[in-house]
C-alpha positions as CSV (number, residue, x, y, z in Angstrom):
1,M,23.5,2.7,-14.8
2,L,24.4,4.0,-11.6
3,I,25.3,1.6,-8.7
4,L,24.3,2.7,-4.9
5,A,25.1,1.0,-1.9
6,R,22.6,1.5,1.0
7,K,22.0,0.5,4.3
8,I,18.4,0.0,5.9
9,D,16.4,3.6,6.0
10,E,19.5,5.2,3.9
11,K,17.8,7.4,1.0
12,I,18.5,8.3,-2.4
13,K,17.4,11.4,-3.7
14,I,16.3,11.6,-7.9
15,G,15.9,15.7,-8.8
16,N,14.4,17.7,-6.2
17,D,11.0,15.6,-5.9
18,I,11.7,11.9,-5.7
19,T,13.2,10.0,-2.8
20,I,14.2,6.3,-2.5
21,T,14.5,4.8,0.7
22,L,15.8,1.0,1.3
23,I,13.0,-0.3,3.8
24,D,14.0,-3.6,4.1
25,V,17.0,-6.8,2.7
26,H,15.2,-10.3,3.5
27,G,17.5,-12.7,1.8
28,D,17.5,-11.7,-1.9
29,Q,14.5,-9.8,-1.5
30,V,14.6,-5.9,-1.2
31,K,12.0,-4.0,-0.2
32,I,12.1,-0.1,-1.4
33,G,9.8,2.8,-0.5
34,V,9.1,5.4,-3.5
35,E,8.2,8.9,-2.5
36,A,7.1,11.1,-5.7
37,P,4.6,13.6,-6.7
38,K,1.4,12.1,-7.9
39,N,1.8,13.0,-11.5
40,V,4.8,10.7,-11.3
41,K,3.7,7.4,-12.4
42,V,5.9,4.4,-10.8
43,F,5.3,0.9,-11.6
44,R,7.2,-2.3,-11.2
45,Q,9.1,-3.2,-14.7
46,E,7.0,-6.2,-15.5
47,V,3.8,-4.0,-15.0
48,F,5.1,-1.3,-17.3
49,D,5.6,-3.6,-19.8
50,A,2.4,-5.2,-20.0
51,I,0.7,-1.5,-19.8
52,Q,2.6,-0.9,-22.9
53,S,2.0,-3.9,-24.9
54,E,-1.8,-3.3,-23.9
55,N,-1.2,-0.1,-25.2
56,K,0.6,-1.1,-28.3
57,A,-2.5,-3.9,-29.0
58,A,-5.2,-1.3,-28.3
59,A,-3.2,1.3,-30.9
60,I,-3.9,-1.5,-33.8
61,P,-7.1,-0.1,-35.7
62,E,-10.0,-3.1,-35.6
63,S,-9.9,-2.9,-39.5
64,D,-6.7,-3.7,-39.1
65,M,-7.1,-7.0,-37.1
66,A,-9.7,-7.6,-39.5
67,N,-7.9,-7.4,-42.3
68,D,-5.0,-9.7,-40.7
69,K,-7.4,-12.5,-39.9
70,A,-8.9,-12.3,-43.1
71,I,-5.4,-12.7,-45.2
72,S,-4.6,-15.6,-42.7
73,A,-8.0,-17.6,-43.9
74,V,-7.4,-17.0,-47.1
75,S,-3.6,-18.0,-47.0
76,A,-4.9,-21.1,-45.1
77,L,-7.3,-22.1,-47.7
78,S,-5.0,-21.5,-50.5
79,K,-2.4,-23.8,-49.0
80,L,-5.6,-26.7,-48.3
81,L,-6.4,-25.9,-52.3
82,N,-2.7,-26.3,-53.5
83,K,-2.2,-29.6,-51.4
84,K,-4.5,-31.6,-54.0
């Protein structure tokens, strides 16, 4: 990880097309501006993580989810029957 110190209105360049500008520092909050081409997606980490999680959940076929539910139901029923 590269760590850089910047003052307000100073910039960081990433490649030829991306510029990060330090906008404001107030207490423990830092505001930054990101200039990037429209084809470059820029997300906060927590939003990116949520998107990845949703994508993984959507990639599971419906039949697999139904199968998992059926297996769970059979397992629960088997446990109930074995208690006698």
